[in-house]
VOPAGU-2260 file (C-alpha; in pm, 1 decimal, decimal comma):
REM VOPAGU-2260
SITE   aa  ch    i         X         Y         Z
SITE  TYR   A    0   -3473,2     764,1     238,0
SITE  LEU   A    1   -3139,3     916,2     150,8
SITE  SER   A    2   -2874,7     931,0     427,9
SITE  MET   A    3   -2548,3     899,1     229,5
SITE  PRO   A    4   -2357,9    1214,1     113,1
SITE  LEU   A    5   -2455,7    1330,4    -232,6
SITE  PHE   A    6   -2093,3    1371,2    -341,8
SITE  HIS   A    7   -2082,9     998,1    -405,4
SITE  SER   A    8   -2179,5     874,8    -749,2
SITE  ALA   A    9   -2362,9     568,3    -610,7
SITE  VAL   A   10   -2597,3     784,2    -398,3
SITE  LEU   A   11   -2659,7    1020,8    -690,0
SITE  LEU   A   12   -2759,1     739,3    -927,7
SITE  GLY   A   13   -2910,1     497,2    -683,3
SITE  GLY   A   14   -3087,9     738,5    -465,9
SITE  TYR   A   15   -3131,6    1102,5    -590,7
SITE  CYS   A   16   -3198,0    1004,4    -957,2
SITE  VAL   A   17   -3434,0     729,9    -855,0
SITE  ALA   A   18   -3645,8     988,5    -673,0
SITE  ALA   A   19   -3610,5    1246,1    -946,6
SITE  ALA   A   20   -3704,7    1015,6   -1222,9
SITE  SER   A   21   -4010,2     865,3   -1031,7
SITE  GLY   A   22   -4128,3    1189,2    -883,1
SITE  ALA   A   23   -4092,0    1067,0    -528,9
SITE  ALA   A   24   -4027,7    1281,1    -230,8
SITE  MET   A   25   -3671,5    1264,0     -79,0
SITE  VAL   A   26   -3598,5    1238,2     283,4
SITE  PRO   A   27   -3251,4    1386,4     350,4
SITE  ALA   A   28   -3205,7    1191,0     667,2
SITE  LYS   A   29   -2906,6    1192,1     896,7
SITE  PHE   A   30   -2828,1     828,1     928,6
SITE  SER   A   31   -2878,9     666,7    1264,6
SITE  ALA   A   32   -2917,3     289,5    1322,6
SITE  SER   A   33   -3129,5     352,0    1632,0
SITE  THR   A   34   -3368,6     594,4    1474,2
SITE  PHE   A   35   -3373,9     433,7    1121,5
SITE  LEU   A   36   -3701,9     248,3    1161,5
SITE  SER   A   37   -3884,7     545,6    1320,6
SITE  ASP   A   38   -3764,3     779,8    1049,0
SITE  VAL   A   39   -3897,4     535,4     778,6
SITE  ARG   A   40   -4222,8     513,1     945,9
SITE  ARG   A   41   -4249,4     885,4    1013,0
SITE  PHE   A   42   -4178,3     982,1     650,3
SITE  GLY   A   43   -4349,0     687,7     488,7
SITE  ALA   A   44   -4037,3     591,0     306,0
SITE  THR   A   45   -4082,3     301,6      57,7
SITE  TYR   A   46   -3730,3     294,5     -82,0
SITE  MET   A   47   -3384,5     339,2      65,7
SITE  HIS   A   48   -3029,0     353,4     -78,6
SITE  TYR   A   49   -2710,0     241,9     112,3
SITE  VAL   A   50   -2348,8     222,4      57,9
SITE  GLY   A   51   -2109,6       9,1     272,8
SITE  LYS   A   52   -2233,7    -111,0     618,6
SITE  PRO   A   53   -2559,0      58,7     704,5
SITE  LEU   A   54   -2760,7    -262,5     692,4
SITE  ALA   A   55   -2524,0    -425,4     942,0
SITE  PHE   A   56   -2542,5    -123,8    1173,6
SITE  ILE   A   57   -2924,8    -141,9    1170,4
SITE  LEU   A   58   -2924,8    -515,0    1221,0
SITE  ALA   A   59   -2707,2    -468,5    1528,4
SITE  THR   A   60   -2998,6    -291,0    1709,4
SITE  PRO   A   61   -3233,6    -507,9    1918,5
SITE  GLU   A   62   -3499,6    -682,8    1709,7
SITE  GLN   A   63   -3858,0    -590,8    1792,4
SITE  PRO   A   64   -4176,4    -792,3    1720,7
SITE  ASP   A   65   -4321,3    -516,2    1501,5
SITE  ASP   A   66   -4005,2    -445,8    1290,6
SITE  ALA   A   67   -4179,2    -560,5     973,1
SITE  ASP   A   68   -4465,6    -318,5    1032,9
SITE  ASN   A   69   -4324,6     -39,6     811,3
SITE  PRO   A   70   -4375,3     106,1     461,4
SITE  LEU   A   71   -4031,7       9,4     317,6
SITE  ARG   A   72   -4061,5    -197,5      12,5
SITE  ALA   A   73   -3705,0    -195,6    -131,8
SITE  ALA   A   74   -3344,8    -132,6     -31,7
SITE  PHE   A   75   -3081,0     -97,3    -302,6
SITE  GLY   A   76   -2701,9     -56,4    -258,5
SITE  ASN   A   77   -2375,8    -230,1    -252,3
SITE  GLU   A   78   -2123,5    -408,8     -19,2
SITE  ALA   A   79   -2364,6    -572,6     217,8
SITE  SER   A   80   -2286,5    -934,8     317,6
SITE  ASP   A   81   -2506,8   -1233,7     215,4
SITE  ARG   A   82   -2613,8   -1269,1     579,2
SITE  ASP   A   83   -2708,0    -902,0     609,9
SITE  LEU   A   84   -2908,5    -915,6     284,0
SITE  ASP   A   85   -3122,2   -1213,7     396,2
SITE  GLU   A   86   -3162,2   -1089,3     761,7
SITE  PHE   A   87   -3257,3    -730,5     657,1
SITE  ALA   A   88   -3516,7    -868,3     409,0
SITE  ARG   A   89   -3667,4   -1101,3     665,3
SITE  ARG   A   90   -3669,0    -861,6     959,8
SITE  PHE   A   91   -3811,7    -557,1     773,9
SITE  ASP   A   92   -4020,0    -748,3     518,2
SITE  CYS   A   93   -3874,9    -578,6     212,9
SITE  MET   A   94   -3670,5    -669,8    -104,8
SITE  VAL   A   95   -3296,0    -603,1     -78,5
SITE  TRP   A   96   -3105,8    -572,9    -410,0
SITE  ASP   A   97   -2729,2    -543,9    -370,9
SITE  GLY   A   98   -2497,9    -486,6    -676,9
SITE  TYR   A   99   -2151,5    -381,5    -775,8
SITE  GLY   A  100   -2058,6     -83,5    -974,4
SITE  SER   A  101   -1727,4     110,6   -1016,6
SITE  SER   A  102   -1761,0     480,7    -916,4
SITE  GLU   A  103   -1653,8     544,3   -1278,7
SITE  LEU   A  104   -1964,0     360,1   -1415,3
SITE  ALA   A  105   -1727,3     141,6   -1626,6
SITE  ILE   A  106   -1816,4    -194,9   -1459,1
SITE  ILE   A  107   -2171,8    -294,4   -1348,1
SITE  ILE   A  108   -2246,0    -629,7   -1187,4
SITE  THR   A  109   -2578,8    -704,9   -1028,0
SITE  ARG   A  110   -2720,8   -1010,2    -863,9
SITE  GLU   A  111   -3009,4   -1191,5   -1026,4
SITE  PRO   A  112   -3235,2   -1475,0    -929,4
SITE  GLY   A  113   -3028,7   -1781,1    -867,7
SITE  THR   A  114   -2705,7   -1600,5    -771,6
SITE  PRO   A  115   -2502,7   -1840,2    -558,0
SITE  LYS   A  116   -2405,0   -1741,1    -200,0
SITE  GLY   A  117   -2096,1   -1520,7    -201,8
SITE  SER   A  118   -2128,2   -1417,3    -569,9
SITE  ILE   A  119   -2205,4   -1062,6    -678,8
SITE  GLY   A  120   -2369,4   -1172,3   -1010,7
SITE  LYS   A  121   -2245,2   -1217,0   -1366,9
SITE  GLY   A  122   -2185,1    -867,9   -1488,1
SITE  PHE   A  123   -2289,3    -663,6   -1792,1
SITE  PRO   A  124   -2139,3    -741,6   -2129,5
SITE  GLY   A  125   -1760,6    -697,6   -2140,9
SITE  VAL   A  126   -1699,3    -763,9   -1771,9
SITE  ALA   A  127   -1419,2   -1013,8   -1725,2
SITE  VAL   A  128   -1139,2   -1112,8   -1483,5
SITE  TYR   A  129    -788,0   -1038,9   -1615,7
SITE  ASN   A  130    -428,6   -1088,0   -1503,4
SITE  PRO   A  131    -288,8    -740,5   -1481,9
SITE  ALA   A  132      67,9    -864,0   -1545,7
SITE  THR   A  133     -10,4   -1042,4   -1876,9
SITE  SER   A  134    -330,5    -859,3   -1977,4
SITE  THR   A  135    -485,6   -1202,9   -2043,3
SITE  GLU   A  136    -807,1   -1349,3   -1908,9
SITE  CYS   A  137    -772,2   -1554,1   -1588,2
SITE  ALA   A  138    -846,7   -1922,0   -1568,1
SITE  VAL   A  139   -1193,6   -2044,3   -1449,7
SITE  ALA   A  140   -1213,5   -2081,8   -1081,4
SITE  ARG   A  141   -1202,2   -2445,0    -955,9
SITE  PHE   A  142   -1327,1   -2549,9    -612,9
SITE  ASP   A  143   -1225,2   -2853,0    -399,8
SITE  GLU   A  144   -1464,5   -3088,1    -221,4
SITE  THR   A  145   -1509,8   -2845,4      64,9
SITE  GLY   A  146   -1605,8   -2559,7    -160,3
SITE  ALA   A  147   -1275,2   -2374,7    -117,0
SITE  LEU   A  148   -1106,4   -2203,5    -420,2
SITE  ALA   A  149    -847,2   -2455,3    -544,5
SITE  ASN   A  150    -654,2   -2234,1    -791,9
SITE  PRO   A  151    -634,9   -1882,4    -644,4
SITE  GLU   A  152    -316,6   -1780,8    -820,0
SITE  GLU   A  153    -462,1   -1877,2   -1165,5
SITE  ALA   A  154    -818,6   -1764,9   -1111,2
SITE  ILE   A  155    -801,2   -1438,0    -918,9
SITE  GLY   A  156    -737,8   -1131,8   -1120,4
SITE  GLU   A  157    -861,0    -773,6   -1170,4
SITE  LEU   A  158   -1213,5    -699,8   -1275,2
SITE  VAL   A  159   -1208,9    -524,5   -1613,7
SITE  ASN   A  160   -1430,8    -390,0   -1882,2
SITE  THR   A  161   -1292,3    -539,1   -2204,4
SITE  SER   A  162   -1504,4    -325,7   -2424,7
SITE  GLY   A  163   -1361,5      -1,5   -2300,7
SITE  ALA   A  164   -1445,0     266,4   -2045,3
SITE  GLY   A  165   -1828,6     240,6   -2040,3
SITE  MET   A  166   -1952,4     582,1   -1925,7
SITE  PHE   A  167   -1612,7     681,2   -1787,7
SITE  THR   A  168   -1450,7     985,7   -1967,9
SITE  GLY   A  169   -1148,3    1018,9   -1741,0
SITE  TYR   A  170   -1048,7    1195,7   -1423,4
SITE  TYR   A  171   -1053,1    1568,4   -1434,0
SITE  ASN   A  172    -698,7    1715,3   -1490,0
SITE  ASP   A  173    -540,6    1387,8   -1397,8
SITE  GLU   A  174    -406,7    1213,5   -1704,7
SITE  ALA   A  175    -166,9     991,4   -1515,7
SITE  THR   A  176    -444,9     823,1   -1303,6
SITE  THR   A  177    -678,5     809,0   -1607,3
SITE  SER   A  178    -398,9     618,0   -1797,8
SITE  GLU   A  179    -369,9     381,4   -1504,8
SITE  ARG   A  180    -735,1     289,4   -1525,0
SITE  LEU   A  181    -757,1     288,2   -1909,2
SITE  ARG   A  182    -491,3      72,1   -2068,0
SITE  ASP   A  183    -474,8    -197,4   -2335,9
SITE  GLY   A  184    -817,5     -92,1   -2455,5
SITE  LYS   A  185    -974,7    -197,7   -2123,3
SITE  TYR   A  186   -1093,0     -34,8   -1800,0
SITE  TRP   A  187    -919,5    -171,7   -1498,0
SITE  SER   A  188   -1112,2    -145,0   -1177,0
SITE  GLY   A  189    -845,9    -215,0    -917,2
SITE  ASP   A  190   -1085,6    -473,1    -765,1
SITE  LEU   A  191    -991,2    -840,2    -745,6
SITE  GLY   A  192   -1233,9   -1125,8    -827,2
SITE  TYR   A  193   -1271,0   -1465,2    -984,2
SITE  ARG   A  194   -1527,9   -1632,1   -1203,7
SITE  ASP   A  195   -1662,2   -1988,7   -1192,5
SITE  ALA   A  196   -1748,8   -2210,3   -1478,3
SITE  ASP   A  197   -2104,7   -2080,8   -1495,6
SITE  GLY   A  198   -1998,3   -1722,7   -1512,4
SITE  TRP   A  199   -2070,4   -1619,0   -1153,6
SITE  ILE   A  200   -1831,1   -1351,1   -1019,8
SITE  TYR   A  201   -1688,5   -1349,2    -668,5
SITE  LEU   A  202   -1505,9   -1050,3    -517,4
SITE  ALA   A  203   -1162,2   -1118,2    -369,7
SITE  GLY   A  204   -1072,9    -764,0    -239,9
SITE  ARG   A  205    -864,0    -485,1    -377,5
SITE  THR   A  206    -536,7    -520,0    -566,8
SITE  GLY   A  207    -358,0    -430,5    -242,8
SITE  ASP   A  208    -537,9    -720,7     -59,0
SITE  TRP   A  209    -296,2    -982,7    -182,5
SITE  MET   A  210    -117,0   -1153,5     108,9
SITE  ARG   A  211     182,7   -1382,3      98,5
SITE  VAL   A  212     134,9   -1622,4     393,9
SITE  ASP   A  213     389,2   -1903,7     456,2
SITE  GLY   A  214     468,9   -1907,0      84,6
SITE  GLU   A  215     107,1   -1909,5     -32,4
SITE  ASN   A  216     -76,3   -1621,3    -210,4
SITE  MET   A  217    -423,5   -1546,1     -82,4
SITE  THR   A  218    -670,3   -1256,8     -81,6
SITE  ALA   A  219    -890,1   -1107,7     190,3
SITE  GLY   A  220   -1227,1   -1146,4      28,0
SITE  PRO   A  221   -1285,6   -1531,2      65,4
SITE  ILE   A  222   -1161,1   -1521,1     426,9
SITE  GLU   A  223   -1401,0   -1235,5     517,7
SITE  ARG   A  224   -1696,8   -1423,9     362,4
SITE  ILE   A  225   -1614,8   -1727,4     580,1
SITE  LEU   A  226   -1581,1   -1519,7     902,8
SITE  GLN   A  227   -1920,1   -1349,1     832,5
SITE  ARG   A  228   -2082,9   -1686,2     890,1
SITE  MET   A  229   -2026,1   -1656,3    1262,6
SITE  PRO   A  230   -2337,1   -1519,8    1424,4
SITE  GLU   A  231   -2139,4   -1347,3    1700,9
SITE  ILE   A  232   -1952,1   -1136,4    1435,8
SITE  GLY   A  233   -2136,3    -829,2    1321,7
SITE  GLN   A  234   -1869,6    -670,2    1104,4
SITE  VAL   A  235   -1527,7    -799,7     985,2
SITE  VAL   A  236   -1240,2    -690,6     762,2
SITE  VAL   A  237    -937,6    -897,5     684,1
SITE  TYR   A  238    -595,0    -760,1     580,1
SITE  GLY   A  239    -228,2    -848,2     589,6
SITE  VAL   A  240      29,7    -719,1     837,9
SITE  PRO   A  241     402,2    -794,5     828,3
SITE  ASP   A  242     496,6   -1137,2     964,1
SITE  GLU   A  243     773,0   -1141,7    1223,1
SITE  THR   A  244     985,5   -1358,4     995,0
SITE  VAL   A  245     891,4   -1316,0     628,7
SITE  GLY   A  246     581,4   -1224,4     420,4
SITE  ASP   A  247     244,9   -1140,9     569,3
SITE  ALA   A  248      27,6   -1255,3     860,9
SITE  VAL   A  249    -347,6   -1260,0     829,8
SITE  MET   A  250    -521,3   -1010,6    1056,6
SITE  ALA   A  251    -893,4    -958,8    1117,7
SITE  ALA   A  252   -1061,9    -661,2    1272,1
SITE  VAL   A  253   -1405,3    -752,2    1421,7
SITE  VAL   A  254   -1701,1    -574,5    1565,8
SITE  PRO   A  255   -1919,4    -819,5    1765,7
SITE  SER   A  256   -2284,9    -855,4    1672,7
SITE  GLY   A  257   -2403,1    -868,4    2028,4
SITE  THR   A  258   -2556,2   -1205,9    1967,5
SITE  GLY   A  259   -2395,2   -1447,0    2211,1
SITE  GLU   A  260   -2044,3   -1417,3    2352,6
SITE  LEU   A  261   -1747,2   -1369,9    2120,2
SITE  SER   A  262   -1453,9   -1538,1    2296,4
SITE  PRO   A  263   -1113,4   -1662,7    2183,6
SITE  GLU   A  264   -1220,1   -2015,8    2246,1
SITE  ALA   A  265   -1549,8   -1983,3    2048,1
SITE  PHE   A  266   -1373,5   -1813,1    1764,3
SITE  ALA   A  267   -1112,5   -2091,2    1730,4
SITE  GLY   A  268   -1388,1   -2354,8    1749,1
SITE  PHE   A  269   -1579,7   -2180,8    1483,6
SITE  LEU   A  270   -1280,8   -2172,1    1246,8
SITE  ALA   A  271   -1209,1   -2535,6    1300,4
SITE  GLU   A  272   -1560,3   -2617,6    1174,3
SITE  GLN   A  273   -1504,8   -2433,2     847,5
SITE  SER   A  274   -1391,5   -2704,2     607,4
SITE  ASP   A  275   -1336,7   -2456,5     327,1
SITE  LEU   A  276   -1087,1   -2244,0     533,2
SITE  SER   A  277    -724,5   -2316,8     475,9
SITE  PRO   A  278    -521,6   -2350,3     791,6
SITE  LYS   A  279    -301,7   -2078,5     658,6
SITE  ALA   A  280    -600,5   -1845,4     635,0
SITE  TRP   A  281    -664,6   -1855,6    1002,6
SITE  PRO   A  282    -608,9   -1495,2    1129,4
SITE  ARG   A  283    -285,7   -1467,8    1328,5
SITE  TYR   A  284    -417,0   -1148,4    1494,3
SITE  VAL   A  285    -782,8   -1057,9    1582,4
SITE  ARG   A  286    -871,0    -704,2    1681,3
SITE  ILE   A  287   -1194,5    -669,3    1865,1
SITE  GLY   A  288   -1359,0    -327,9    1892,8
SITE  ALA   A  289   -1683,9    -131,7    1898,4
SITE  GLN   A  290   -1634,7      10,7    1555,9
SITE  LEU   A  291   -1420,4      16,5    1242,0
SITE  PRO   A  292   -1275,3     324,4    1077,4
SITE  THR   A  293   -1510,2     434,4     791,4
SITE  THR   A  294   -1549,4     701,3     532,9
SITE  ALA   A  295   -1846,3     943,4     516,1
SITE  THR   A  296   -2018,0     679,0     295,6
SITE  ASN   A  297   -1965,7     401,7     563,4
SITE  LYS   A  298   -1693,1     221,7     369,7
SITE  ILE   A  299   -1431,5      56,7     593,1
SITE  VAL   A  300   -1088,5     236,0     561,4
SITE  LYS   A  301    -865,9     -68,7     545,4
SITE  ARG   A  302    -547,8     129,5     494,7
SITE  THR   A  303    -581,5     284,5     843,8
SITE  LEU   A  304    -599,3     -63,2     997,8
SITE  LYS   A  305    -304,6    -177,6     792,8
SITE  GLN   A  306    -100,9     127,6     900,4
SITE  GLU   A  307    -177,0      49,4    1265,1
SITE  GLY   A  308     -50,2    -311,7    1217,8
SITE  ALA   A  309     -85,0    -585,6    1478,5
SITE  THR   A  310    -211,3    -342,9    1749,2
SITE  ALA   A  311    -532,3    -253,8    1923,2
SITE  HIS   A  312    -654,2      69,0    2083,9
SITE  THR   A  313    -678,4      88,5    2467,1
SITE  ASP   A  314   -1055,1      27,2    2450,2
SITE  GLU   A  315   -1016,6    -278,6    2224,8
SITE  GLN   A  316    -884,6    -633,8    2260,7
SITE  LEU   A  317    -612,7    -798,0    2053,9
SITE  TRP   A  318    -618,3   -1182,9    2027,9
SITE  VAL   A  319    -301,6   -1350,5    1904,7
SITE  ARG   A  320    -293,0   -1710,3    1773,8
SITE  GLU   A  321       2,9   -1920,4    1868,0
SITE  ALA   A  322     249,0   -1952,9    1582,2
SITE  ARG   A  323     193,9   -2315,7    1487,4
SITE  GLY   A  324    -133,7   -2378,7    1675,4
SITE  THR   A  325    -502,3   -2301,6    1676,5
SITE  ALA   A  326    -550,2   -2141,7    2015,7
SITE  TYR   A  327    -596,1   -1762,6    2065,1
SITE  SER   A  328    -485,9   -1572,6    2374,3
SITE  ALA   A  329    -626,9   -1227,0    2464,1
């Protein structure tokens, strides 16, 4: 079942090549969350590839008693949340394998049995987390008694391949960008992460996802993972917008899951229960809408949200948290 555009390397390798190598028939489907299951049944699809948020879109459709009655055996892709991985596997009775790979095939990380919640795996040989300013490996991540990252400024860095470029040979006719990715004998991904004492890697966002909030540096990834725990939230993305005084304010754009009521009061109550969420990481602004801007491969376009700032469209809601409090007003 192939519904992602074939110009994307992940789809070519994780979908098209899988079918070509195994001799399987390919279903060039037009992705639709509402017709996904009927398409899988009609074509007898046993394998699907996804990029971005398709699992979340499908899970947002009403569950039916016979959802598990389908031929699907495996779903493989990237960028699904832990909650979506578990729920999709349960609801459709299939294996879901989610990994991380740079488009340039220079860094590959995949989950394996025993991978902790929130982690994307350990990575192939050569994968490490480096400080881009010093070109040295970052400190091992430490966690406090609540499970929150205790040393983000020391532990968070850029995911690199220390052994070189892997399968990447450079960008066509773009030496400047190639040199930006390949320097100091390493491939630099542009993705932020941190690594615990056992070698498990956690994503922390893109290099542009650093936020300076009330004098503290933080990244979007850990906050997004916490917000995804709320059942009433279907999709969420976190980013920084200019604070009215100095630095950044945390903003979250949310698509409700349709499970229960998502209200300012319920949201604030949920945040208060998350012991591993720093008070400074509470979103100052929350934008509630029916959808998020995405690319043709269903990746959320965070730069569009950043450019629009602390605003919402006419068909959306904007919640604002009081400056030194915990209550949100719509």
